C-alpha positions in Angstrom: 11.6 -131.0 -185.0 8.5 -133.0 -186.0 5.6 -131.3 -187.8 3.4 -131.9 -184.7 6.1 -130.2 -182.5 6.2 -127.3 -184.9 2.4 -126.9 -184.9 2.3 -127.0 -181.1 4.9 -124.2 -181.1 2.8 -122.0 -183.4 -0.4 -122.8 -181.5 1.2 -121.9 -178.1 2.6 -118.7 -179.5 -0.8 -117.6 -180.8 -2.6 -118.5 -177.6 -0.1 -116.5 -175.6 -0.4 -113.4 -177.8 -3.8 -112.3 -176.4 -4.7 -111.3 -180.0 -8.2 -110.1 -180.9 -8.1 -112.7 -183.7 -7.6 -115.7 -181.4 -11.3 -115.9 -180.4 -12.4 -116.1 -184.0 -10.0 -118.9 -184.7 -11.8 -121.1 -182.3 -14.7 -121.4 -184.7 -12.6 -123.0 -187.4 -12.3 -126.8 -188.0 -9.1 -128.1 -186.5 -7.0 -128.3 -189.7 -7.9 -124.8 -190.7 -7.5 -123.5 -187.2 -4.0 -125.0 -187.1 -3.2 -123.2 -190.4 -4.5 -119.9 -188.9 -2.3 -120.4 -185.8 0.7 -120.9 -188.0 0.1 -117.9 -190.2 -0.5 -115.8 -187.2 2.7 -117.0 -185.6 4.6 -116.1 -188.8 3.1 -112.7 -189.0 3.8 -112.0 -185.3 7.4 -113.2 -185.5 8.2 -111.2 -188.5 6.6 -108.1 -186.9 8.6 -108.7 -183.7 11.8 -108.9 -185.7 11.4 -105.1 -186.2 9.5 -104.0 -183.2 11.1 -106.3 -180.6 14.4 -107.6 -182.2 16.2 -110.3 -180.1 19.1 -108.9 -178.1 22.2 -108.5 -180.1 20.4 -108.7 -183.5 19.7 -106.1 -186.2 16.1 -105.9 -187.5 17.2 -105.8 -191.2 19.3 -108.9 -190.7 16.4 -110.6 -189.0 14.2 -109.9 -192.0 16.8 -111.3 -194.3 16.8 -114.5 -192.3 13.0 -114.7 -192.4 13.1 -114.2 -196.2 15.6 -117.1 -196.4 13.4 -119.3 -194.2 10.3 -118.4 -196.3 12.2 -119.6 -199.4 13.2 -122.7 -197.6 9.5 -123.4 -196.6 8.4 -123.2 -200.2 11.3 -125.5 -201.3 10.6 -128.1 -198.5 13.7 -127.3 -196.5 12.7 -125.1 -193.5 14.6 -125.3 -190.2 12.6 -123.1 -187.8 9.5 -124.3 -186.0 7.2 -121.7 -187.6 8.4 -122.3 -191.1 8.3 -126.1 -190.7 4.6 -125.7 -189.9 4.1 -123.1 -192.5 5.6 -125.3 -195.2 3.0 -127.9 -194.5 0.1 -125.5 -194.7 1.1 -123.5 -197.7 1.5 -126.8 -199.7 -1.8 -128.2 -198.5 -3.7 -124.9 -199.2 -1.8 -123.6 -202.2 -1.1 -120.2 -200.6 1.0 -118.0 -202.9 4.5 -117.1 -201.6 4.1 -113.5 -202.9 1.7 -112.7 -200.1 4.3 -113.5 -197.4 6.9 -111.6 -199.4 4.6 -108.6 -199.4 4.1 -108.9 -195.7 7.8 -108.8 -195.0 8.1 -105.8 -197.3 5.4 -104.1 -195.2 7.1 -104.7 -191.9 10.4 -103.5 -193.5 8.7 -100.2 -194.3 8.9 -99.5 -190.5 12.7 -99.5 -190.9 12.5 -97.0 -193.7 9.7 -94.7 -192.9 8.3 -93.2 -189.7 6.1 -90.6 -191.5 3.6 -90.8 -194.4 2.9 -87.6 -196.3 -0.3 -88.8 -198.0 -2.9 -91.4 -197.6 -1.8 -93.0 -200.9 1.6 -93.7 -199.2 0.0 -95.0 -196.1 -2.3 -97.3 -198.2 0.6 -99.3 -199.5 1.8 -99.9 -195.9 -1.7 -100.9 -194.8 -2.1 -103.2 -197.8 1.2 -105.0 -197.1 0.9 -105.5 -193.4 -2.9 -106.1 -193.2 -4.7 -106.7 -196.5 -2.2 -109.4 -197.7 -2.8 -111.2 -194.4 -6.5 -111.2 -195.3 -5.7 -112.6 -198.8 -3.6 -115.4 -197.2 -6.6 -116.2 -194.9 -8.9 -116.6 -197.9 -7.0 -119.8 -198.8 -7.5 -121.0 -195.2 -11.2 -120.2 -195.3 -11.7 -121.7 -198.7 -13.1 -118.6 -200.5 -10.7 -117.0 -203.1 -13.0 -115.4 -205.7 -12.3 -111.9 -207.0 -15.1 -110.5 -204.9 -13.8 -112.3 -201.8 -10.4 -110.7 -202.5 -12.0 -107.3 -202.6 -13.5 -108.1 -199.2 -10.2 -109.1 -197.8 -8.3 -106.1 -199.0 -11.0 -103.6 -197.8 -11.3 -105.4 -194.4 -7.5 -105.4 -193.9 -7.4 -101.7 -194.6 -10.2 -101.1 -192.1 -8.4 -103.2 -189.4 -5.1 -101.4 -189.9 -6.7 -98.0 -189.8 -8.4 -99.0 -186.6 -5.1 -100.1 -185.1 -3.5 -96.8 -186.1 -6.2 -94.8 -184.4 -6.1 -96.9 -181.2 -2.3 -96.8 -181.0 -1.7 -93.2 -182.2 -0.3 -92.2 -178.8 2.1 -95.1 -178.3 3.3 -94.9 -181.9 4.0 -91.1 -181.5 6.0 -91.8 -178.3 8.2 -94.0 -180.5 8.5 -91.3 -183.1 6.2 -93.1 -185.5 3.3 -91.1 -187.0 1.1 -93.2 -189.3 -1.6 -90.6 -189.7 -0.9 -88.9 -193.1 0.8 -85.6 -192.6 -1.5 -83.9 -195.1 -4.3 -84.7 -192.7 -2.5 -83.2 -189.8 -2.1 -80.0 -191.8 -5.7 -79.9 -192.8 -6.8 -80.4 -189.2 -4.3 -77.9 -187.9 -2.9 -80.4 -185.5 0.9 -80.4 -185.6 3.4 -83.3 -185.4 4.7 -81.6 -182.2 1.3 -81.7 -180.6 0.8 -85.3 -181.6 4.1 -86.3 -180.1 3.2 -84.4 -176.9 -0.1 -86.3 -176.9 -2.0 -83.0 -176.9 -5.8 -83.6 -176.6 -7.5 -80.7 -178.3 -10.4 -79.8 -180.7 -7.9 -80.0 -183.6 -6.9 -83.5 -182.5 -10.6 -84.6 -182.3 -11.2 -83.2 -185.7 -8.2 -85.1 -187.1 -9.4 -88.4 -185.4 -13.0 -88.0 -186.6 -11.7 -87.6 -190.2 -9.6 -90.8 -189.9 -12.4 -92.7 -188.2 -14.7 -91.8 -191.1 -12.1 -93.2 -193.5 -12.0 -96.4 -191.5 -15.7 -96.7 -191.7 -15.6 -96.3 -195.4 -13.4 -99.4 -195.7 -15.7 -101.4 -193.3 -18.5 -100.4 -195.6 -16.6 -101.5 -198.7 -15.9 -104.8 -197.0 -19.6 -105.2 -196.1 -20.7 -104.5 -199.7 -18.3 -107.0 -201.1 -19.4 -109.6 -198.5 -23.1 -109.1 -199.3 -22.3 -109.7 -203.0 -20.8 -113.1 -202.3 -22.6 -116.4 -202.6 -24.1 -118.0 -199.5 -21.4 -120.6 -199.5 -18.6 -118.0 -199.6 -20.3 -115.9 -196.9 -20.5 -118.9 -194.6 -16.8 -119.8 -195.4 -15.9 -116.2 -194.3 -17.7 -116.4 -190.9 -14.4 -116.1 -189.0 -13.4 -113.0 -191.0 -16.8 -111.5 -190.1 -16.1 -112.3 -186.4 -12.8 -110.4 -186.8 -14.8 -107.5 -188.4 -17.2 -107.5 -185.6 -14.5 -107.3 -183.0 -12.5 -104.5 -184.8 -15.6 -102.5 -185.6 -16.4 -102.7 -181.9 -13.0 -101.3 -181.0 -13.5 -98.4 -183.4 -16.9 -97.7 -181.9 -15.3 -97.7 -178.4 -12.6 -95.3 -179.6 -15.3 -93.0 -180.9 -17.5 -93.3 -177.8 -14.5 -92.3 -175.7 -14.2 -89.1 -177.8 -10.8 -90.4 -179.0 -9.2 -90.6 -175.5 -6.4 -92.8 -176.9 -3.5 -91.3 -174.9 -4.3 -93.4 -171.8 -4.8 -97.1 -171.3 -5.1 -99.0 -174.6 -8.7 -99.3 -175.7 -9.8 -102.9 -176.0 -12.9 -105.1 -175.7 -13.3 -107.4 -172.8 -12.9 -111.1 -173.3 -16.6 -111.6 -172.7 -17.5 -108.9 -175.2 -15.3 -110.5 -177.9 -16.7 -113.9 -177.2 -20.3 -112.5 -177.4 -19.5 -110.9 -180.7 -18.0 -114.1 -182.0 -20.9 -116.3 -180.9 -23.5 -113.9 -182.3 -21.9 -113.7 -185.7 -21.3 -117.5 -185.8 -25.0 -118.2 -184.9 -26.2 -115.7 -187.5 -24.1 -117.3 -190.2 -25.4 -120.7 -189.4 -29.1 -119.9 -189.2 -29.7 -116.9 -191.4 
């Protein structure tokens, strides 16, 4: 497979995903956009190895294969479309391999844990499956200072906590509870009630607490962003578009009074595009 074929594969996979991130990628120059498509395709494929393993395969074995392909990508000998494209971009941008290794470890945690006793335990999971993706993206955006890393880590935490709130019902139906059990105890909302998707004052209290925690991370990210140089802030426009979209999802969850047991809460395509355009224009003319 040629590099162009591999890139086309990653691009098509990303476009088909319907991800909230896709609309922000459109604002990147072509070379950086292609890198984002490839990184997204890698993240999506590794996640699917656990959540949607190919028929006749075992998730742990699939992750072992992805680890081997990641090694091959960094040694110039990849054989899969995604890693052929990834090998090109990580070399061009200097993205450390350790971030991709951490991502795989994070996805692997879903094979080992379906409960988190404390927020400290959950934080490691969120860091691995979300914050490290942000750290990878910094190399694509061209802003890798310590303050930019603080921004990426906090924003990744905020994104993952938003995802957890939005998907709490579907996760519980699969016997996965990401909300810390200590928080369920404090809110007097039991695991059993969560698995039964019981909507109650206790559930609302639990969700309000978790939403407030997500807001804290959005605020940490905002503070870190404001401390960056103008050049770095402009480089992170795409990340800010992602922030706008995910903050919008969190607001919609709160506005619904946490009615997350029905259809998945999402923003319309027009709403996402409006957020993207607004933030892009502000970054260019502020």
